C-alpha positions in Angstrom: 164.4 56.6 118.1 168.0 56.5 117.0 170.2 59.1 118.5 172.2 61.1 116.0 175.9 62.0 116.3 176.0 65.8 117.0 179.7 65.8 115.8 180.3 68.8 118.0 184.0 68.5 117.4 183.4 68.8 113.6 181.3 71.9 114.1 183.9 73.5 116.4 186.7 72.8 114.0 184.7 74.3 111.1 184.6 77.5 113.0 188.4 77.4 113.1 188.5 76.6 109.4 189.8 73.1 109.9 187.0 71.0 108.4 186.3 70.7 104.6 183.1 72.2 103.2 181.7 75.4 101.9 179.3 76.4 104.6 181.6 79.1 106.1 181.7 81.2 102.9 181.1 84.9 103.8 178.0 86.6 102.5 178.7 88.7 99.5 178.8 92.5 99.9 176.4 94.7 98.0 177.8 95.6 94.7 180.5 92.9 94.9 179.3 91.1 91.8 179.4 87.8 93.6 176.3 85.6 93.4 174.8 84.7 96.8 173.8 81.0 96.6 172.2 78.9 99.3 172.5 75.1 99.1 170.4 72.8 101.2 173.0 70.2 102.1 176.6 69.2 101.4 176.6 67.5 98.0 174.7 70.5 96.5 176.9 72.9 98.3 180.0 71.2 97.0 178.7 71.1 93.4 177.8 74.8 93.5 181.3 75.7 94.8 183.0 73.6 92.2 181.0 75.0 89.3 180.7 78.6 90.5 184.2 79.2 91.8 185.1 82.7 92.7 181.9 84.1 91.1 179.7 82.7 93.9 179.4 82.7 97.7 177.8 79.5 98.9 176.1 79.1 102.2 174.9 75.6 103.3 171.7 75.1 105.3 172.9 71.8 106.9 175.7 72.3 109.4 178.6 69.9 109.5 177.8 67.0 111.6 174.0 67.4 111.3 171.9 64.7 109.7 170.3 66.5 106.7 167.0 64.5 106.6 165.5 66.3 109.5 167.3 69.7 109.5 165.3 72.6 111.0 166.0 76.1 109.8 166.6 79.0 112.1 165.1 82.4 111.4 168.6 83.4 110.2 168.6 80.5 107.7 165.2 81.5 106.4 166.5 85.1 105.9 169.4 83.7 103.9 167.0 81.8 101.7 164.9 84.9 101.1 167.9 87.1 100.1 169.8 84.6 98.0 170.0 85.0 94.2 169.8 81.2 93.9 168.6 78.4 96.4 169.6 74.9 95.3 167.7 72.1 96.9 166.1 68.7 96.3 162.4 68.8 96.9 161.1 66.1 99.2 164.4 65.5 101.0 164.3 68.2 103.6 160.7 69.4 104.5 161.8 72.5 106.3 163.8 73.6 103.2 160.8 72.9 101.0 158.7 75.1 103.2 161.2 78.0 103.2 161.6 77.9 99.5 157.8 77.9 99.0 157.4 80.9 101.3 160.5 82.9 100.5 162.1 81.8 97.2 159.6 80.9 94.6 161.5 82.6 91.9 165.0 81.8 93.0 164.5 78.2 94.2 166.1 75.6 92.0 164.9 72.0 92.6 167.5 69.6 91.2 165.4 66.4 91.7 164.0 66.3 88.1 167.5 66.5 86.7 168.7 63.9 89.2 166.0 61.5 87.9 164.9 60.3 91.3 163.3 57.2 89.8 164.3 54.6 92.4 161.3 53.8 94.6 162.2 52.5 98.0 161.1 48.8 98.2 158.1 48.1 100.5 160.2 46.6 103.2 162.0 49.9 103.5 158.8 51.9 103.5 157.0 50.8 106.7 155.0 48.0 105.0 153.0 45.9 107.5 155.1 43.2 108.9 158.4 44.5 107.5 159.7 45.7 110.9 160.3 49.3 110.0 158.7 52.3 111.6 156.3 53.8 109.1 158.3 56.9 108.6 158.9 56.5 104.9 155.6 56.7 102.9 154.9 53.9 100.5 156.3 54.8 97.0 158.9 57.2 98.5 161.8 57.9 96.1 165.4 57.6 97.1 166.9 61.1 97.2 170.6 60.0 97.4 171.4 60.6 93.8 174.9 61.9 94.4 176.2 58.4 95.3 175.8 57.7 91.5 178.4 60.0 89.9 176.6 60.0 86.6 173.4 61.5 88.2 175.5 63.9 90.2 177.2 65.0 87.0 173.8 65.8 85.4 173.0 67.9 88.4 176.3 69.8 88.2 175.6 70.6 84.5 172.2 71.9 85.4 173.7 74.1 88.2 176.2 75.5 85.6 173.4 76.3 83.2 171.3 78.0 86.0 174.3 80.1 87.1 174.9 81.1 83.5 171.3 82.3 83.2 171.6 84.4 86.4 175.1 85.7 85.5 175.6 85.6 81.7 178.7 87.7 81.9 180.5 84.6 83.4 178.7 81.9 81.5 181.9 80.6 79.9 183.5 80.3 83.3 180.6 78.3 84.6 180.7 76.0 81.6 184.4 75.5 81.9 184.4 74.7 85.6 181.4 72.5 85.1 183.2 70.6 82.5 186.2 70.1 84.8 184.0 68.9 87.6 181.9 66.5 85.5 185.2 65.2 84.0 186.3 64.3 87.6 183.0 62.6 88.2 183.4 60.6 85.0 186.8 59.4 86.1 185.4 58.5 89.5 182.6 56.5 87.8 185.2 54.6 85.8 187.2 53.8 89.0 184.1 52.5 90.6 183.1 50.4 87.6 186.6 48.9 87.4 187.0 48.4 91.1 183.6 46.8 91.7 183.4 44.8 88.6 184.2 41.4 90.2 182.8 41.3 93.7 182.0 38.0 95.3 179.3 39.3 97.6 176.5 41.2 95.9 174.3 42.0 98.9 175.1 45.4 100.5 173.9 45.5 104.1 173.7 49.1 105.2 172.5 51.1 108.2 169.8 52.8 106.2 168.4 52.9 102.6 170.9 55.5 101.2 172.8 53.4 98.7 170.1 52.4 96.2 171.5 54.4 93.3 175.1 53.3 94.0 173.9 49.6 94.2 171.9 49.9 91.0 174.8 51.5 89.1 177.5 49.0 90.3 175.7 45.7 90.5 174.8 45.3 94.2 171.5 44.6 96.0 170.9 47.0 98.8 169.7 45.4 102.1 169.0 48.3 104.5 168.6 47.8 108.2 166.5 51.1 108.5 164.5 52.9 105.8 165.1 56.1 104.0 165.1 58.0 107.2 167.8 57.0 109.6 165.2 57.5 112.3 163.2 54.5 111.1 163.9 52.0 114.0 163.9 48.4 112.9 162.0 45.8 114.9 163.6 42.7 116.5 161.9 40.7 113.7 163.6 42.9 111.0 167.0 42.5 112.6 166.5 38.7 112.8 165.5 38.6 109.1 168.6 40.6 108.1 170.8 38.4 110.3 169.4 35.3 108.6 170.1 36.8 105.2 173.7 37.6 106.2 174.3 34.0 107.2 172.6 32.5 104.3 174.3 34.6 101.6 177.7 34.6 103.4 177.8 38.4 103.8 181.1 39.3 105.5 180.6 43.0 106.2 177.9 45.2 107.7 178.2 48.9 106.9 177.7 51.7 109.5 177.7 55.4 108.7 179.3 58.6 110.0 176.4 60.7 111.0 174.1 58.2 112.7 174.6 55.8 115.7 175.8 52.4 114.6 173.8 50.5 117.3 171.6 48.4 114.9 174.5 47.7 112.5 176.5 46.6 115.5 173.7 44.3 116.6 173.6 42.5 113.2 177.4 42.4 113.1 177.7 40.8 116.6 174.9 38.3 116.0 176.3 37.1 112.7 180.1 37.4 113.1 180.2 39.8 110.1 182.7 42.6 110.6 181.6 46.2 110.9 182.9 48.8 108.4 182.1 52.4 107.4 180.3 53.3 104.2 179.6 57.0 104.0 176.4 58.4 102.3 178.2 61.8 102.2 175.2 63.7 103.5 177.7 65.9 105.3 181.4 66.1 106.3 182.8 66.1 109.8 186.3 65.9 111.3 186.0 62.1 111.2 185.0 61.8 107.5 187.4 59.7 105.5 188.3 62.6 103.2 188.2 66.3 102.8 185.6 66.4 100.1 183.1 64.4 98.1 185.7 62.9 95.8 188.0 61.7 98.6 185.2 60.2 100.6 183.8 58.4 97.5 187.2 56.9 96.9 187.3 55.8 100.6 183.9 54.2 100.0 185.3 52.4 97.0 188.2 50.9 99.1 185.7 49.9 101.8 183.5 48.2 99.3 186.3 46.4 97.6 187.4 45.0 101.0 183.9 44.3 102.4 182.4 42.8 99.2 185.3 40.5 98.3 186.2 42.3 95.1 189.1 41.0 93.1 
């Protein structure tokens, strides 16, 4: 089983207010008029904060430095879910959150997965198919939940959040619409930068630590080649590593991408066995003190720079 980075430094710095993110927002006081929102992981937390502004208080359920796929909620977290005016989550991504919403927030839970159009099925070799070399931790037909790595899908989710906040708090509906438009405009510009920057890349195979970059690959013309499956815990076999190494050599892949929140051991193995260099590509499942930016937009632009260098983009 892969060991995860605990990123203890990032958590400690968050307590001092030195790491980006919205998880430290104070709970609203009774009668304050501020909408208490719980978001299940960083991209949703960031979107709620951008759209809601000063009218919302956002609490994240995934702590900085924690891998969101297997987050476990404390009794305090479950209490926050039960008391929030809105709980924003993506069903199927974090089972403990799904359970808490089903038990405590049937009326206030807002599942963004339909709006995000999670229509990208993980290919069989990423889903524990026999002989593929993956641990069978991803069920066959599993859908990729990493919609936020496609700015267009992320923008659709932001609009839906703005509409849901307006329904809860109609007095500030115009503010939510305005802030939502600003944020989605920034995502539109990011999409244009990615399209321009990745238009002419020599290497089209994207070899990544785990299967988090399917929507990004689909949007910008790459073929994702994940070492592990949807869950970073899916440990590839020696046969799988050998298959990927052969592909790297055959297709002249020059870069293997590791991540921020998981151990790079298997990416390093492929890198060392093929001579391909190791670089970082962040799925932005959470921020820590070692993230390549203070927020989603900055990290995505760092990802763009990494891809342009690693994929031979002119």
